[in-house]
C-alpha positions in Angstrom: -11.2 -13.5 25.9 -7.9 -12.9 23.5 -6.8 -9.5 23.5 -5.9 -8.0 20.0 -2.8 -5.5 21.0 -3.3 -3.4 17.7 -6.9 -2.8 17.6 -7.8 -2.9 21.4 -5.2 -1.2 22.9 -4.2 1.3 20.2 -6.9 1.9 17.3 -10.2 1.8 19.4 -9.1 4.1 22.1 -7.8 6.4 19.3 -11.1 6.4 17.5 -13.0 6.7 20.7 -10.9 9.8 21.5 -11.5 11.5 17.8 -15.1 10.6 18.2 -15.2 12.5 21.5 -13.6 15.4 19.5 -16.3 15.7 16.9 -14.5 13.5 14.4 -16.9 11.1 12.5 -15.4 7.3 12.1 -16.8 5.1 9.7 -17.0 1.5 10.8 -15.5 -0.6 7.8 -14.9 -4.1 6.8 -11.3 -5.0 5.9 -12.4 -6.7 2.8 -14.5 -4.0 1.4 -12.9 -0.5 1.1 -15.7 1.2 -0.5 -17.6 0.8 2.8 -15.0 3.9 3.7 -15.2 6.2 0.8 -12.1 4.2 -0.7 -11.2 2.2 -4.1 -8.4 0.3 -2.0 -6.8 0.3 1.4 -3.6 1.8 0.2 -5.8 5.1 0.0 -4.9 6.8 3.1 -7.0 10.0 2.3 -10.8 9.9 1.8 -10.2 12.2 -0.8 -14.2 13.0 -1.8 -14.4 13.7 2.1 -11.2 15.9 2.0 -12.7 17.7 -1.4 -15.8 18.6 0.2 -14.5 19.8 3.4 -11.9 21.9 1.4 -14.7 23.4 -0.8 -16.7 24.4 2.6 -13.8 25.9 4.4 -12.4 27.8 1.2 -15.3 30.1 0.3 -15.0 33.8 -1.8 -17.9 35.8 -0.8 -19.6 33.0 0.7 -19.0 30.8 -2.5 -16.8 28.0 -3.2 -13.9 28.9 -5.2 -11.6 25.9 -5.7 -12.4 24.6 -9.0 -11.9 20.9 -10.2 -8.3 21.5 -11.3 -7.3 23.4 -8.3 -9.2 20.7 -6.2 -7.1 17.8 -7.8 -3.6 19.8 -7.2 -4.6 19.9 -3.4 -6.0 16.4 -3.1 -3.1 14.7 -4.8 -5.6 13.7 -7.8 -3.6 13.4 -11.1 -4.7 15.4 -14.5 -1.7 15.0 -16.1 1.8 16.7 -16.0 0.7 19.5 -18.5 -2.4 20.6 -16.8 -0.4 21.0 -13.3 2.4 22.7 -15.0 -0.4 25.3 -16.4 -2.0 26.3 -12.8 -1.6 29.6 -11.8 0.4 30.1 -8.4 -1.3 29.4 -5.0 -2.6 32.4 -3.4 -0.8 33.7 -0.1 -2.4 33.5 3.1 
């Protein structure tokens, strides 16, 4: 049996560790990026999942307060420079 060094000795054990910590791991296909919620494999963030998690975590009076423009800013989705320039400053935490 041939060892695939990166996958067998690094990636798989790390994924197993993350799963044991409660993370969800998506089994993908190297030729089908949409199976892992991305348009291509250059996307390192799963933006739809990040947006859902941010909305769930950022509640005000029990309701999400991040609108689409703020969400675009936080997830790196572009609405254009003029839209981003007109955003109010981020709230201080």
